[in-house]
DODOTI-657848 format. One line per field, with one value per residue (C-alpha): residue in three letters; x negated, y, z negated. Coordinates in steps of 0.02 Angstrom, whole numbers, padded with zeros to 5 digits, always signed. Each point is the difference from the previous one (the first is absolute). Example, Ala and Ser with C-alpha at 12.3 -4.5 7.8 and 13.67 -1.06 7.14 Angstrom:
residu <- ALA  SER
x <- -00615  -00069
y <- -00225  +00172
z <- -00390  +00033
! end
This chain:
residu <- UNK  UNK  UNK  UNK  UNK  UNK  UNK  UNK  UNK  UNK  UNK  UNK  UNK  UNK  UNK  UNK  UNK  UNK  UNK  UNK  UNK  UNK  UNK  UNK  UNK  UNK  UNK  UNK  UNK  UNK  UNK  UNK  UNK  UNK  UNK  UNK  UNK  UNK  UNK  UNK  UNK  UNK  UNK  UNK  UNK  UNK  UNK  UNK  UNK  UNK  UNK  UNK  UNK  UNK  UNK  UNK  UNK  UNK  UNK  UNK  UNK  UNK  UNK  UNK  UNK  UNK  UNK  UNK  UNK  UNK  UNK  UNK  UNK  UNK  UNK  UNK  UNK  UNK  UNK  UNK  UNK  UNK  UNK  UNK  UNK  UNK  UNK  UNK  UNK  UNK  UNK  UNK  UNK  UNK  UNK  UNK  UNK  UNK  UNK  UNK  UNK  UNK  UNK  UNK  UNK  UNK  UNK  UNK  UNK  UNK  UNK  UNK  UNK  UNK  UNK  UNK  UNK  UNK  UNK  UNK  UNK  UNK  UNK  UNK  UNK  UNK  UNK  UNK  UNK  UNK  UNK  UNK  UNK  UNK  UNK  UNK  UNK  UNK  UNK  UNK  UNK  UNK  UNK  UNK  UNK  UNK  UNK  UNK  UNK  UNK  UNK  UNK  UNK  UNK  UNK  UNK  UNK  UNK  UNK  UNK  UNK  UNK  UNK  UNK  UNK  UNK  UNK  UNK  UNK  UNK  UNK  UNK  UNK  UNK  UNK  UNK  UNK  UNK  UNK  UNK  UNK  UNK  UNK  UNK  UNK  UNK  UNK  UNK  UNK  UNK  UNK  UNK  UNK  UNK  UNK  UNK  UNK  UNK  UNK  UNK  UNK  UNK  UNK  UNK  UNK  UNK  UNK  UNK  UNK  UNK  UNK  UNK  UNK  UNK  UNK  UNK  UNK  UNK  UNK  UNK  UNK  UNK  UNK  UNK  UNK  UNK  UNK  UNK  UNK  UNK  UNK  UNK  UNK  UNK  UNK  UNK  UNK  UNK  UNK  UNK  UNK  UNK  UNK  UNK  UNK  UNK  UNK  UNK  UNK  UNK  UNK  UNK  UNK  UNK  UNK  UNK  UNK  UNK  UNK  UNK  UNK  UNK  UNK  UNK  UNK  UNK  UNK  UNK  UNK  UNK  UNK  UNK  UNK  UNK  UNK  UNK  UNK  UNK  UNK  UNK  UNK  UNK  UNK  UNK  UNK  UNK  UNK  UNK  UNK  UNK  UNK  UNK  UNK  UNK  UNK  UNK  UNK  UNK  UNK  UNK  UNK  UNK  UNK  UNK  UNK  UNK  UNK  UNK  UNK  UNK  UNK  UNK  UNK  UNK  UNK  UNK  UNK  UNK  UNK  UNK  UNK  UNK  UNK  UNK  UNK  UNK  UNK  UNK  UNK  UNK  UNK  UNK  UNK  UNK  UNK  UNK  UNK  UNK  UNK  UNK  UNK  UNK  UNK  UNK  UNK  UNK  UNK  UNK  UNK  UNK  UNK  UNK  UNK  UNK  UNK  UNK  UNK  UNK  UNK  UNK  UNK  UNK  UNK  UNK  UNK  UNK  UNK  UNK  UNK  UNK  UNK  UNK  UNK  UNK  UNK  UNK  UNK  UNK  UNK  UNK  UNK  UNK  UNK  UNK  UNK  UNK  UNK  UNK  UNK  UNK  UNK  UNK  UNK  UNK  UNK  UNK  UNK  UNK  UNK  UNK  UNK  UNK  UNK  UNK  UNK  UNK  UNK  UNK  UNK  UNK  UNK  UNK  UNK  UNK  UNK  UNK  UNK  UNK  UNK  UNK  UNK
x <- -07425  +00124  +00163  +00044  +00131  -00126  -00135  -00049  +00037  -00104  -00136  +00062  +00150  +00088  -00130  +00032  -00183  +00012  +00095  -00117  +00094  +00007  +00157  +00120  +00116  +00182  +00001  -00053  +00112  +00147  -00024  +00002  +00144  +00111  -00032  +00051  +00151  +00068  -00058  +00060  +00169  +00020  -00059  +00127  +00145  -00041  -00022  +00175  +00066  -00089  +00085  +00170  -00022  +00015  +00175  -00047  +00164  +00096  -00053  -00121  -00093  -00044  -00070  -00176  +00001  +00128  +00060  -00042  +00146  +00007  -00159  +00115  +00108  -00037  +00038  +00109  +00058  -00150  +00048  -00027  -00030  -00125  -00057  -00183  +00029  -00080  -00143  -00035  +00021  -00098  -00134  -00024  +00001  -00137  -00107  +00004  -00040  -00158  -00049  +00013  -00125  -00153  +00094  +00053  -00178  -00069  +00128  -00045  -00185  +00032  +00085  -00097  -00081  +00176  +00020  -00144  +00053  -00058  +00083  +00118  +00151  +00009  +00186  +00169  +00025  -00174  +00039  +00156  -00102  -00132  +00134  +00078  -00174  -00028  +00166  -00037  -00172  +00050  +00163  -00085  -00129  +00133  +00116  -00135  -00087  +00159  +00064  -00160  -00007  +00179  -00044  -00137  +00121  -00121  +00107  -00129  +00098  +00119  +00185  +00102  -00074  +00172  +00029  -00176  -00008  +00177  -00020  -00180  +00058  +00124  -00130  -00125  +00121  +00055  -00181  -00027  +00146  -00064  -00175  +00059  +00110  -00147  -00138  +00079  -00012  -00184  -00031  +00080  -00106  -00156  +00042  +00012  -00183  -00047  -00163  -00064  +00004  +00009  -00147  -00022  +00077  +00135  +00184  +00020  -00136  +00113  -00148  -00039  -00147  -00170  -00097  -00166  +00039  -00125  -00055  +00138  -00024  +00166  +00119  +00178  +00061  -00112  +00074  +00175  -00050  -00074  +00160  +00104  -00101  +00022  +00188  -00001  -00103  +00126  +00142  -00082  -00021  +00172  +00133  -00004  +00089  +00152  -00008  -00013  -00035  -00176  -00038  +00008  -00176  -00065  +00079  -00154  +00078  +00162  +00038  -00098  +00016  +00166  -00052  +00163  -00073  +00069  +00162  +00178  -00026  -00171  +00034  -00045  +00071  -00036  +00077  -00034  +00112  -00139  -00037  +00177  +00020  +00112  +00002  +00043  +00153  +00065  +00017  +00018  +00155  +00088  -00006  +00168  +00055  +00136  +00113  +00112  +00139  +00142  +00072  -00076  -00160  -00071  -00155  -00089  -00137  -00137  +00081  +00168  -00082  -00076  +00172  +00069  -00009  -00180  -00046  -00167  -00083  -00172  -00062  -00167  -00053  -00065  -00069  -00037  -00187  +00011  -00022  +00132  +00024  +00058  +00180  +00030  +00144  +00108  +00151  +00127  +00172  +00068  +00030  +00176  +00037  -00056  +00108  +00149  -00019  +00052  +00146  -00084  +00047  -00077  -00021  -00136  -00066  -00177  -00084  -00116  -00134  -00090  -00153  -00067  -00161  -00046  -00140  -00035  +00111  +00149  +00059  +00170  +00064  +00165  +00034  +00119  +00161  -00067  -00146  +00112  +00116  -00136  +00013  -00190  +00000  -00027  -00032  -00142  -00037  -00122  -00128  -00073  +00089  -00070  +00057  -00058  -00163  -00003  -00096  +00130  +00144  +00056  +00138  +00084  -00046  +00082  -00045  +00078  -00043  -00093  -00016  -00164  -00085  +00042  +00186  -00014  +00009  -00079  +00053  +00180  +00111  +00151  +00101  +00127  +00112  +00093  -00035  -00100  -00185
y <- +02735  +00144  -00002  +00144  +00059  +00011  +00089  +00172  +00160  +00039  +00132  +00179  +00093  -00161  -00023  +00099  +00051  +00090  +00140  +00100  +00158  +00020  +00107  -00129  -00081  -00016  +00168  +00107  -00096  +00022  +00189  +00017  -00122  +00096  +00163  -00085  -00079  +00173  +00082  -00134  -00007  +00187  -00021  -00136  +00096  +00160  -00103  -00071  +00177  +00057  -00138  +00042  +00184  -00049  -00071  -00155  -00087  +00140  -00025  -00099  +00157  +00035  -00174  -00036  -00170  -00112  -00162  +00059  -00103  -00007  +00104  +00150  -00052  +00158  +00131  +00148  +00164  +00115  +00159  +00180  +00060  +00033  +00063  -00035  -00184  -00076  +00123  -00059  -00188  -00011  +00118  -00113  -00155  +00059  +00092  -00142  -00126  +00096  +00028  -00186  -00051  +00007  -00099  -00131  -00019  -00011  -00132  -00104  +00018  -00057  -00162  -00043  -00155  -00074  +00009  -00123  -00126  -00179  -00113  +00117  -00106  -00111  -00039  +00047  +00136  +00065  +00005  +00104  +00118  +00017  +00034  +00137  +00074  +00000  +00087  +00123  +00052  -00004  +00091  +00136  +00029  +00003  +00120  +00122  +00000  +00023  +00132  +00102  -00015  +00063  +00149  +00041  -00024  -00132  -00141  -00128  -00149  -00096  +00029  +00124  +00066  -00004  -00184  -00056  +00102  -00050  -00188  +00006  +00086  -00138  -00137  +00094  +00037  -00183  -00056  +00143  -00056  -00180  +00060  +00114  -00137  -00119  +00125  +00131  -00101  -00035  +00184  +00057  -00124  +00065  +00181  -00045  -00052  +00182  +00014  -00171  -00142  -00188  -00114  -00061  -00169  +00011  -00003  +00180  +00056  -00056  -00024  +00187  +00012  -00026  -00147  +00087  +00186  +00126  +00148  +00130  +00167  +00073  -00035  -00060  +00170  +00079  -00111  +00050  +00183  -00018  -00079  +00132  +00142  -00077  +00001  +00179  +00054  -00080  +00084  +00170  -00022  -00079  +00077  +00170  -00068  -00039  +00159  +00107  +00185  +00056  -00170  -00080  +00071  -00122  -00150  -00057  -00172  +00071  -00026  +00122  +00061  +00089  +00180  +00090  +00173  +00153  +00096  -00058  -00164  -00029  -00160  -00182  -00108  -00178  -00012  +00146  +00035  -00050  -00164  -00065  +00062  +00152  +00099  +00186  -00045  -00112  +00146  +00143  +00103  -00155  -00084  -00040  -00073  -00130  -00026  -00153  -00060  -00125  +00044  +00174  +00078  +00176  +00063  +00150  +00112  +00067  +00173  -00071  -00086  +00166  +00083  -00128  +00034  -00023  -00075  -00014  -00138  -00005  -00178  -00089  -00125  -00162  -00143  -00185  +00036  +00087  +00180  +00131  +00186  +00124  +00062  +00084  +00120  -00077  +00079  -00071  -00078  -00119  -00176  +00008  +00154  -00094  -00148  +00117  +00048  -00177  -00009  -00074  +00074  -00003  -00190  +00011  -00174  -00052  +00071  -00071  +00129  -00016  +00091  +00040  -00085  -00139  -00095  -00065  -00063  +00086  +00089  -00014  -00025  -00018  +00111  -00066  +00093  +00068  +00076  +00079  +00075  +00084  +00188  +00009  -00119  +00105  -00004  +00123  +00132  +00108  -00023  +00133  +00134  -00053  -00106  -00180  -00034  -00142  -00111  +00030  -00051  +00149  +00028  -00094  -00128  -00086  +00045  -00103  +00006  -00152  -00086  -00072  +00112  -00113  +00018  +00188  -00028  +00130  +00057  -00055  -00019  -00100  -00024  -00140  +00001  -00151  -00124  -00161  +00032
z <- -04074  -00016  +00095  +00115  -00125  -00143  +00100  -00062  +00094  +00154  -00011  +00005  -00075  -00052  -00138  -00161  -00016  +00168  -00087  -00112  -00050  -00189  +00016  +00065  -00124  -00053  -00093  +00147  +00119  -00120  -00008  +00189  +00011  -00120  +00091  +00161  -00084  -00039  +00161  +00121  -00088  +00030  +00180  +00033  -00077  +00095  +00158  -00023  -00024  +00157  +00098  -00075  +00049  +00183  -00031  +00102  -00040  +00087  +00181  +00106  +00055  -00182  -00032  +00061  -00087  +00085  -00080  -00176  -00069  -00189  -00014  +00016  -00148  -00098  +00133  -00049  +00074  -00007  -00095  +00054  -00178  -00067  +00170  -00043  -00043  +00156  -00010  -00177  +00023  +00163  -00064  -00152  +00110  +00117  -00126  -00127  +00137  +00046  -00182  -00039  +00135  -00116  -00134  +00126  +00067  -00177  -00046  +00153  -00042  -00178  +00053  +00156  -00079  -00015  +00188  +00019  -00132  +00029  +00042  +00096  -00047  -00154  -00008  +00071  -00132  +00034  +00187  -00034  -00108  +00137  +00131  -00106  -00025  +00188  +00031  -00141  +00063  +00183  -00034  -00102  +00136  +00136  -00090  -00053  +00170  +00103  -00122  +00009  +00190  +00008  -00109  +00125  +00148  +00064  +00069  +00054  -00066  +00115  -00018  -00100  -00162  -00080  +00037  -00047  -00160  -00054  +00018  -00060  -00159  -00041  +00029  -00107  -00142  -00006  -00023  -00123  -00110  -00002  -00043  -00141  -00072  -00018  -00040  -00113  -00163  +00034  +00040  -00162  -00099  +00088  -00045  -00184  +00008  +00032  +00096  -00050  +00126  -00036  +00037  +00178  +00036  -00133  +00042  -00057  +00121  +00144  +00115  +00000  -00121  +00080  -00078  +00040  +00001  +00065  -00105  -00009  +00091  -00058  -00143  +00019  -00059  +00131  +00135  -00053  +00003  +00174  +00068  -00088  +00074  +00172  -00023  -00064  +00151  +00118  -00095  +00025  +00188  +00028  -00113  +00086  +00153  -00108  -00103  +00157  +00012  -00045  -00077  +00172  +00029  -00131  +00088  +00095  +00031  +00071  +00185  +00107  +00178  -00030  -00033  -00044  +00031  -00089  -00006  -00036  +00093  -00079  -00096  +00031  +00139  +00053  +00172  +00115  +00149  +00118  -00089  +00026  +00178  -00025  +00163  +00012  +00105  -00141  -00118  +00123  +00050  +00065  -00173  -00077  -00166  +00024  -00151  +00006  -00112  +00014  +00171  +00010  +00066  -00003  +00092  -00075  +00065  -00112  +00005  -00053  -00149  -00052  +00001  -00123  -00187  -00056  -00169  -00091  -00100  -00083  +00029  +00024  +00132  -00076  +00104  -00025  +00016  -00169  +00057  -00030  +00015  -00129  +00019  +00167  +00029  +00137  +00082  +00120  +00015  -00130  +00062  -00073  +00107  +00156  -00049  -00017  +00183  +00047  -00121  -00154  -00168  -00173  +00000  +00132  +00048  +00043  +00155  +00131  +00041  +00166  +00063  +00173  -00060  +00121  -00086  -00175  -00138  -00083  +00157  -00082  -00176  -00091  -00150  -00133  -00040  -00165  +00095  +00131  -00131  -00101  +00026  +00022  +00148  +00154  +00185  -00025  +00131  -00098  -00139  -00115  +00101  +00169  +00146  -00013  +00090  +00129  -00122  -00135  +00112  +00105  +00045  -00143  -00132  -00146  -00179  -00140  -00186  -00061  +00169  +00067  +00127  +00148  -00039  +00016  +00187  +00115  +00175  -00033  +00153  -00061  -00161  -00005  -00153  -00065  +00139  -00017  +00031
! end
């Protein structure tokens, strides 16, 4: 009579013969794994850069992930040059994340028999390995799903996207590092076997080779080509939102429902004036810009701002969802000139920017001193030779080189220089 511990696996996916695909094996899994090793590393690095771009260590209003602790060890002052830096890093982050979806699904398909291993736990070390696998698969699914939903502006998950995606990324990357540490040597050995796979049941087969494979309907090279074509197709319908201009028409997976129209203000927006509760009275003749400094305050009308020296800067708008515009020609008053009105000289400090926006996140933001001092940083009043439209922030908005879109605050009503935010 067999003991419970020596009993065979129950009927179903726990039995090796349940899996019949002749394609599965260490070689195919290794190919997908190495592609993901490179791709996920780039995703993680660009994700860290995206987080740093918000200058979350500067002020509480910039940080959507409270209690990050040592997870913010790497933060640095986000630069203003090159001015297209955030557009590049976030465009790569989002586009690559979408492009890797077929590879991720193929990798999960290739190792699915391992998820049903029997017995589920054989030892303490095996339990740790299984836990890391659970965190790896769960973390990958969570990060990719929440990221793609964010790209589509579809916030059906509970809580803040920033908080969920940030902490989820650290859990996932921890499991990813453990997995790579233990699996990379085996993957490299599998690649040296070329297209050949070891016999089922051997140690080298790693439980992936079917003991009774069905007749093949596609080769392993064909499977790789199919996955590759899927990724190329997603690249074609995604990358245009980061390139901008005419190429945006090819971005079928870009956020929709925000028709920018034509003319000088005819470029992409996320938040419209209506969507965040901007009323005509908020930005009408009674609107004032309040500029505060240490012990001083100045209130300016729209007409007074127009009489100040106007400067121009050709800068894009780039957002966390991965979309960006081409360079737009902005004109307005330099932030340093506004700081001078309240007695601040060339060593202009950081500034708290506040909007009349009532709802949604990032109603205010703090810009670091290096951002304020850049000669291209403006309180913009016009774009491409025309007055700002309501959706682009009339009567005044911030435009700063290299800053995330949400830090180019629209419908600005107050600037506070050099005081704690």
